[in-house]
N, CA and C atoms as an extended XYZ file, in Angstrom:
204
Properties=species:S:1:pos:R:3:atomname:S:1:resname:S:1:resid:I:1 pbc="F F F"
N       172.804       99.891      108.417 N   UNK     1
C       173.477       99.282      107.286 CA  UNK     1
C       172.873       97.923      107.035 C   UNK     1
N       173.316       97.319      106.023 N   UNK     2
C       172.769       96.060      105.572 CA  UNK     2
C       173.066       94.918      106.538 C   UNK     2
N       172.097       94.054      106.751 N   UNK     3
C       172.301       92.897      107.624 CA  UNK     3
C       173.358       91.962      107.066 C   UNK     3
N       173.693       92.137      105.790 N   UNK     4
C       174.730       91.342      105.150 CA  UNK     4
C       176.079       91.561      105.842 C   UNK     4
N       176.233       92.696      106.512 N   UNK     5
C       177.489       93.004      107.188 CA  UNK     5
C       177.508       92.537      108.636 C   UNK     5
N       176.441       91.910      109.080 N   UNK     6
C       176.416       91.373      110.436 CA  UNK     6
C       177.564       90.390      110.586 C   UNK     6
N       178.283       90.492      111.662 N   UNK     7
C       179.415       89.618      111.899 CA  UNK     7
C       180.729       90.182      111.385 C   UNK     7
N       180.658       91.276      110.650 N   UNK     8
C       181.883       91.921      110.168 CA  UNK     8
C       182.439       92.825      111.258 C   UNK     8
N       183.757       92.986      111.267 N   UNK     9
C       184.329       93.904      112.243 CA  UNK     9
C       184.182       95.336      111.734 C   UNK     9
N       184.534       96.287      112.567 N   UNK    10
C       184.356       97.700      112.230 CA  UNK    10
C       185.081       98.079      110.950 C   UNK    10
N       186.318       97.655      110.791 N   UNK    11
C       187.077       97.991      109.588 CA  UNK    11
C       186.425       97.426      108.336 C   UNK    11
N       185.924       96.210      108.404 N   UNK    12
C       185.251       95.608      107.253 CA  UNK    12
C       184.000       96.401      106.887 C   UNK    12
N       183.273       96.853      107.903 N   UNK    13
C       182.073       97.663      107.658 CA  UNK    13
C       182.441       98.998      107.023 C   UNK    13
N       183.497       99.617      107.511 N   UNK    14
C       183.926      100.909      106.961 CA  UNK    14
C       184.391      100.737      105.521 C   UNK    14
N       185.144       99.690      105.246 N   UNK    15
C       185.597       99.433      103.877 CA  UNK    15
C       184.404       99.221      102.944 C   UNK    15
N       183.414       98.471      103.393 N   UNK    16
C       182.220       98.232      102.575 CA  UNK    16
C       181.448       99.534      102.368 C   UNK    16
N       181.376      100.345      103.393 N   UNK    17
C       180.658      101.612      103.308 CA  UNK    17
C       181.310      102.550      102.297 C   UNK    17
N       182.616      102.705      102.376 N   UNK    18
C       183.270      103.622      101.434 CA  UNK    18
C       183.219      103.069      100.006 C   UNK    18
N       183.319      101.766       99.860 N   UNK    19
C       183.237      101.170       98.528 CA  UNK    19
C       181.834      101.335       97.938 C   UNK    19
N       180.817      101.225       98.780 N   UNK    20
C       179.435      101.355       98.296 CA  UNK    20
C       179.139      102.764       97.802 C   UNK    20
N       179.936      103.713       98.224 N   UNK    21
C       179.764      105.111       97.806 CA  UNK    21
C       180.801      105.512       96.751 C   UNK    21
N       181.442      104.508       96.163 N   UNK    22
C       182.479      104.745       95.144 CA  UNK    22
C       183.579      105.673       95.647 C   UNK    22
N       183.946      105.476       96.904 N   UNK    23
C       185.040      106.228       97.493 CA  UNK    23
C       186.154      105.255       97.853 C   UNK    23
N       187.257      105.796       98.353 N   UNK    24
C       188.376      104.935       98.712 CA  UNK    24
C       189.003      105.393      100.027 C   UNK    24
N       190.082      104.739      100.413 N   UNK    25
C       190.719      105.056      101.687 CA  UNK    25
C       191.280      106.473      101.713 C   UNK    25
N       191.695      106.988      100.571 N   UNK    26
C       192.178      108.377      100.518 CA  UNK    26
C       191.046      109.355      100.825 C   UNK    26
N       189.847      109.053      100.322 N   UNK    27
C       188.695      109.894      100.626 CA  UNK    27
C       188.393      109.860      102.119 C   UNK    27
N       188.493      108.675      102.698 N   UNK    28
C       188.261      108.538      104.132 CA  UNK    28
C       189.309      109.313      104.921 C   UNK    28
N       190.537      109.270      104.468 N   UNK    29
C       191.607      110.026      105.133 CA  UNK    29
C       191.281      111.520      105.136 C   UNK    29
N       190.790      112.033      104.014 N   UNK    30
C       190.420      113.445      103.928 CA  UNK    30
C       189.275      113.782      104.878 C   UNK    30
N       188.283      112.905      104.943 N   UNK    31
C       187.135      113.114      105.828 CA  UNK    31
C       187.598      113.238      107.274 C   UNK    31
N       188.545      112.384      107.653 N   UNK    32
C       188.999      112.341      109.040 CA  UNK    32
C       190.171      113.272      109.319 C   UNK    32
N       190.733      113.864      108.277 N   UNK    33
C       191.886      114.735      108.464 CA  UNK    33
C       193.137      113.967      108.859 C   UNK    33
N       193.266      112.768      108.307 N   UNK    34
C       194.406      111.906      108.605 CA  UNK    34
C       195.171      111.605      107.320 C   UNK    34
N       196.347      111.045      107.470 N   UNK    35
C       197.122      110.626      106.311 CA  UNK    35
C       196.610      109.268      105.820 C   UNK    35
N       196.888      108.968      104.573 N   UNK    36
C       196.505      107.664      104.021 CA  UNK    36
C       197.145      106.507      104.804 C   UNK    36
N       198.444      106.611      105.177 N   UNK    37
C       199.025      105.529      105.984 CA  UNK    37
C       198.332      105.347      107.345 C   UNK    37
N       197.845      106.425      107.923 N   UNK    38
C       197.128      106.316      109.208 CA  UNK    38
C       195.836      105.527      109.025 C   UNK    38
N       195.170      105.731      107.897 N   UNK    39
C       193.941      104.981      107.622 CA  UNK    39
C       194.264      103.504      107.433 C   UNK    39
N       195.320      103.222      106.701 N   UNK    40
C       195.737      101.828      106.491 CA  UNK    40
C       196.018      101.165      107.846 C   UNK    40
N       196.702      101.873      108.727 N   UNK    41
C       197.002      101.331      110.062 CA  UNK    41
C       195.732      101.049      110.841 C   UNK    41
N       194.783      101.967      110.802 N   UNK    42
C       193.537      101.771      111.544 CA  UNK    42
C       192.746      100.592      110.990 C   UNK    42
N       192.686      100.498      109.683 N   UNK    43
C       191.957       99.385      109.070 CA  UNK    43
C       192.630       98.057      109.419 C   UNK    43
N       193.940       98.016      109.306 N   UNK    44
C       194.678       96.774      109.593 CA  UNK    44
C       194.525       96.330      111.044 C   UNK    44
N       194.602       97.286      111.949 N   UNK    45
C       194.519       96.971      113.375 CA  UNK    45
C       193.078       96.931      113.882 C   UNK    45
N       192.128       97.368      113.037 N   UNK    46
C       190.727       97.488      113.448 CA  UNK    46
C       190.629       98.305      114.743 C   UNK    46
N       191.346       99.414      114.745 N   UNK    47
C       191.398      100.275      115.921 CA  UNK    47
C       190.942      101.671      115.519 C   UNK    47
N       189.775      102.076      116.019 N   UNK    48
C       189.171      103.349      115.666 CA  UNK    48
C       188.833      104.138      116.914 C   UNK    48
N       189.035      105.417      116.844 N   UNK    49
C       188.660      106.341      117.905 CA  UNK    49
C       187.158      106.611      117.792 C   UNK    49
N       186.500      106.795      118.920 N   UNK    50
C       185.066      107.064      118.927 CA  UNK    50
C       184.742      108.291      118.076 C   UNK    50
N       185.547      109.317      118.181 N   UNK    51
C       185.321      110.543      117.399 CA  UNK    51
C       185.419      110.257      115.900 C   UNK    51
N       186.336      109.379      115.517 N   UNK    52
C       186.467      109.008      114.108 CA  UNK    52
C       185.213      108.280      113.624 C   UNK    52
N       184.731      107.355      114.436 N   UNK    53
C       183.522      106.619      114.069 CA  UNK    53
C       182.327      107.558      113.958 C   UNK    53
N       182.243      108.519      114.871 N   UNK    54
C       181.149      109.482      114.819 CA  UNK    54
C       181.222      110.319      113.541 C   UNK    54
N       182.419      110.726      113.159 N   UNK    55
C       182.602      111.537      111.948 CA  UNK    55
C       182.262      110.725      110.695 C   UNK    55
N       182.709      109.480      110.655 N   UNK    56
C       182.395      108.607      109.517 CA  UNK    56
C       180.886      108.430      109.397 C   UNK    56
N       180.251      108.129      110.517 N   UNK    57
C       178.805      107.919      110.518 CA  UNK    57
C       178.070      109.174      110.064 C   UNK    57
N       178.501      110.324      110.549 N   UNK    58
C       177.876      111.588      110.164 CA  UNK    58
C       178.005      111.829      108.658 C   UNK    58
N       179.180      111.612      108.134 N   UNK    59
C       179.420      111.837      106.702 CA  UNK    59
C       178.614      110.896      105.815 C   UNK    59
N       178.359      109.696      106.301 N   UNK    60
C       177.648      108.716      105.501 CA  UNK    60
C       176.186      108.558      105.905 C   UNK    60
N       175.734      109.375      106.855 N   UNK    61
C       174.318      109.383      107.224 CA  UNK    61
C       173.826      108.123      107.912 C   UNK    61
N       174.666      107.573      108.775 N   UNK    62
C       174.265      106.380      109.532 CA  UNK    62
C       174.500      106.616      111.017 C   UNK    62
N       173.958      105.741      111.829 N   UNK    63
C       174.165      105.789      113.269 CA  UNK    63
C       175.541      105.199      113.570 C   UNK    63
N       176.346      105.866      114.408 N   UNK    64
C       177.679      105.322      114.720 CA  UNK    64
C       177.646      103.890      115.250 C   UNK    64
N       176.577      103.520      115.914 N   UNK    65
C       176.462      102.170      116.464 CA  UNK    65
C       176.472      101.110      115.367 C   UNK    65
N       176.090      101.514      114.157 N   UNK    66
C       176.075      100.548      113.050 CA  UNK    66
C       177.475      100.141      112.619 C   UNK    66
N       178.471      100.916      113.023 N   UNK    67
C       179.844      100.602      112.653 CA  UNK    67
C       180.523       99.667      113.641 C   UNK    67
N       179.892       99.483      114.768 N   UNK    68
C       180.516       98.668      115.833 CA  UNK    68
C       180.067       97.227      115.724 C   UNK    68
């Protein structure tokens, strides 16, 4: 991902990633098989499961390490 996101936390990177693809948190919820409120909770707490990060990275064609 862009070096512009260096220093951002995982949730900030995920938000930027979905926005750059003209998607939203509901789209992310569908990708992960979660409810929209669950996505809001994860973003707010910046708490992500490794499997979730792997799925996000796979869907967006990036290395999961770029989200950390």
